[in-house]
N, C-alpha and C positions, 0 to 999 in steps of 0.2 A: 892846486889841490895839496895838503901837508899833513903829514904824519902828524898826531901828536904822541901816539900811543900805536901799538903795532893793530889796532882795531877802533882806534878812533883819530877821527882826521875832520879836517876844517877847510873850506872851499869857497868858492865864489859863486857869483849867480850863476856864471856857465857851467860850472862843475854841478850843479844842481839840477841843472835842464839835460846834461852830456853824462851821467853819473858812469864810471868805466865799469867793466862788468865785475870787478872783485869788490865792491861796495854792494852793502844787502840792504841798507835803510839808509834815507836824506831825512833829516829835519833842515828845512828850510825857517832861520829866523827873522828874515827880512820883514818888515810889516809893508813895504812899497812892492814889492813882487808874488807875483802870483806864476807858477808853471804848471806844465802840464807833464807830471814825471813819467816814466817809461812803465807801462803795465807791469813788469816782474820787479818793481823794487818798493818795497815798501817805503810807505811815505808820511810826512808828517809836517803842520805847520802850525811855529807856535810865532805868534809877530811882537817881535821887540822895534821899538823906534833906535833911527840909528844916533850915536852918538849922546843919548838918554841915560840917565841911571836907569839899571835894571829893575824890573818892577819883581820883588823877591815870590811872588803869586806864580807869576809868568817862567822865573828860572827854574824855579820849582817841579813845574809841568813839563820843563824842558827836562831836567834829569833825570824826570820819572819817566819819561817817553823812553830815553837814551836808556834807562835801566831795563826795562822790558825786553829789550832785544837780547838773543842768548850771546853770552860772552866772547863764543869764536867768531860772531858777525862783524861785519867793518862797518860802523857808522858813521856818516859824514854829516857836519852840520856845516850849513850855509848861510852866506848872507852876501851882503854886494860885493864887498871886495874879500871876504874872508879873513878880515883883521880886528874887527871888534866884536861885534854880537857873537860871532858863531866861536872865537876863542874864548870869550866870556862863558860862553853856556858850553865848552869842552871843560873851562878852569872849575866852573860851577861843581859838573860831574864828578870830576876828580876830588874834589874835598869833599864832597859829602858824600859819594858812593866808594872811592878808593881810598879814603881814608887822609889822603894826603894833605899836607899844611898848605896854606896859600901860598906863602914864599916856596916853598918845594915847587908848588904848580905853576906860579909865576916864573920863575928861571927855567923849567922844563919847555912853558909853551913860547918863551923867548927865543929858547935856542932852536925850538921846531918849527916856529914862523917867524922867522925875520920879519919884524915891522908891526907885531901885534902892537895894537891898542885896546887894552881890555878896558870896558865901559866906568863911566865915573861911577866910584864909592862902590866897585864891587866887592870887594871883602867885605864889607858890612851888609850886601845884600845875599852875599854865600851865606854871611852866620845868621841870619833872617831863616834861609833856607832849610838851613841846619835845624833851627827849632821848629820850623813846620815839621819836618822828619821826624824829630823826636817827639812832638806831641803826636803825630798820626800812632807812630810806634807805641807810644805807653797806651794810648787808648784804645790799639787793637790787643795787645796784651795784657790789657786789666782785667780783673773778672768781671764776670756778668753780678749785676745787683740780685740779692736773693729775694725772692718772693716774700712777700710779709706773711708773719704765720699765724693766723686766727687764734684767738681767743677760747 
């Protein structure tokens, strides 16, 4: 397991099955695995295919899942090796929620997780997630239509 930030970690499948007690939530992003998490742990699963391009809709779901947890909680994102899909989801979260640029996040992740291999075309997928999030925010903040007034 590797700390990307103080409260955001990436790990492998072993970390997902036996998370340390300082972790409060685990998001499993490996399509080929299913685990039985400990009962004390908040757990989610959003399946990404290994080595494939990240689907923006799945990436958006993963970012939203992480975002739902209080900022003081430690969330660990896990895939098979903790190098590709988990790193990519962490990067998307940092870009979309924390407002970091892709280059800033890439440098941070490469420093904190040696051997990290973000999924192909991740920067483009993150851009799509940002658009999805902006559209939701606009829709949520737009005024309700006024009822038609009778003549």
